C-alpha positions as CSV (number, residue, x, y, z in Angstrom):
1,M,4.5,49.6,14.6
2,E,6.3,47.6,11.9
3,V,5.0,47.4,8.3
4,M,6.4,44.7,6.0
5,N,5.9,43.7,2.5
6,L,6.8,40.0,2.4
7,N,7.5,38.0,-0.8
8,E,7.8,34.4,0.1
9,Y,7.8,31.1,-1.8
10,D,4.9,28.8,-1.2
11,H,6.5,25.4,-1.9
12,N,3.3,23.4,-1.0
13,G,0.9,25.4,-3.2
14,V,-1.3,26.5,-0.3
15,V,-2.3,29.8,-1.8
16,F,-2.6,29.2,-5.5
17,G,-2.9,25.4,-5.7
18,R,0.6,25.1,-7.0
19,P,4.0,26.4,-5.8
20,D,4.4,30.1,-6.5
21,Q,5.6,33.4,-5.0
22,V,3.2,35.0,-2.5
23,E,3.2,38.7,-1.6
24,I,1.8,39.6,1.8
25,D,1.5,43.0,3.5
26,V,1.9,42.6,7.2
27,I,1.5,45.2,10.0
28,V,2.7,44.2,13.5
29,K,1.8,46.5,16.4
30,N,2.3,45.5,20.1
31,G,2.4,41.8,19.0
32,V,-0.8,42.1,17.1
33,V,-0.4,40.7,13.5
34,I,-2.6,42.3,10.8
35,L,-2.6,41.2,7.2
36,C,-3.7,43.8,4.7
37,E,-4.7,43.5,1.0
38,L,-4.8,46.7,-1.0
39,K,-6.4,46.3,-4.4
40,S,-8.5,48.4,-6.8
41,S,-11.2,45.7,-7.0
42,M,-11.9,42.4,-5.1
43,S,-13.9,39.4,-6.3
44,K,-15.3,36.5,-4.4
45,S,-12.3,34.4,-5.5
46,D,-9.9,37.2,-4.4
47,M,-11.3,36.9,-0.8
48,Y,-10.6,33.2,-0.8
49,V,-7.0,33.8,-2.0
50,F,-6.5,36.4,0.7
51,D,-7.7,34.0,3.4
52,R,-5.3,31.3,2.0
53,K,-2.5,33.9,2.2
54,A,-3.3,34.3,5.9
55,T,-3.2,30.5,6.4
56,F,0.1,30.4,4.6
57,Y,1.5,33.2,6.7
58,E,0.4,31.5,10.0
59,N,1.9,28.2,9.0
60,F,5.2,29.7,7.6
61,H,5.8,32.0,10.5
62,Q,4.1,30.1,13.3
63,R,2.2,33.2,14.3
64,S,-1.5,33.8,14.5
65,V,-3.1,36.5,12.4
66,T,-5.3,38.7,14.5
67,R,-7.0,40.7,11.8
68,K,-7.4,40.4,8.0
69,I,-8.1,43.7,6.3
70,V,-9.0,44.5,2.7
71,I,-8.8,48.1,1.5
72,C,-10.6,48.3,-1.8
73,P,-13.0,50.8,-3.3
74,M,-14.7,48.3,-5.5
75,V,-15.8,45.0,-3.9
76,D,-18.1,42.7,-5.8
77,H,-21.3,42.2,-3.9
78,R,-20.9,38.4,-4.1
79,A,-17.6,38.8,-2.2
80,L,-19.2,40.4,0.9
81,P,-20.7,37.3,2.5
82,V,-17.5,35.4,1.8
83,A,-15.5,38.1,3.6
84,D,-17.9,38.1,6.5
85,N,-17.7,34.3,6.8
86,L,-13.9,34.4,6.7
87,G,-13.5,37.2,9.2
88,I,-12.1,39.7,6.7
89,E,-12.7,43.4,7.4
90,I,-13.5,45.5,4.3
91,Y,-12.8,49.2,4.0
92,S,-13.2,51.4,0.9
93,Y,-10.3,53.7,1.9
94,S,-7.4,53.5,4.3
95,D,-8.6,56.3,6.5
96,Q,-11.7,54.3,7.4
97,V,-9.7,51.5,9.0
98,K,-10.5,51.2,12.7
99,E,-7.7,51.6,15.1
100,L,-4.7,49.4,14.4
């Protein structure tokens, strides 16, 4: 398993709508690419940003993201259907994450 914290520059403004630095936590295990977002709270807009980070990663590295995981104890109830629609898994604590 390889765990990386990537800090890359988004020249095209894919993530934030303007060029800016993007931080992405990536886990690679047996060729499976997992993006992980660890935050104390997540809003609806945070879910969209995380999904755009996944798109940015896929385009920048030419690799498909297999899983998108959010680990967060406080997720706004309005963010839940957004996460479901975008295929983002939500866990309150890291020990709840299904096998990587």
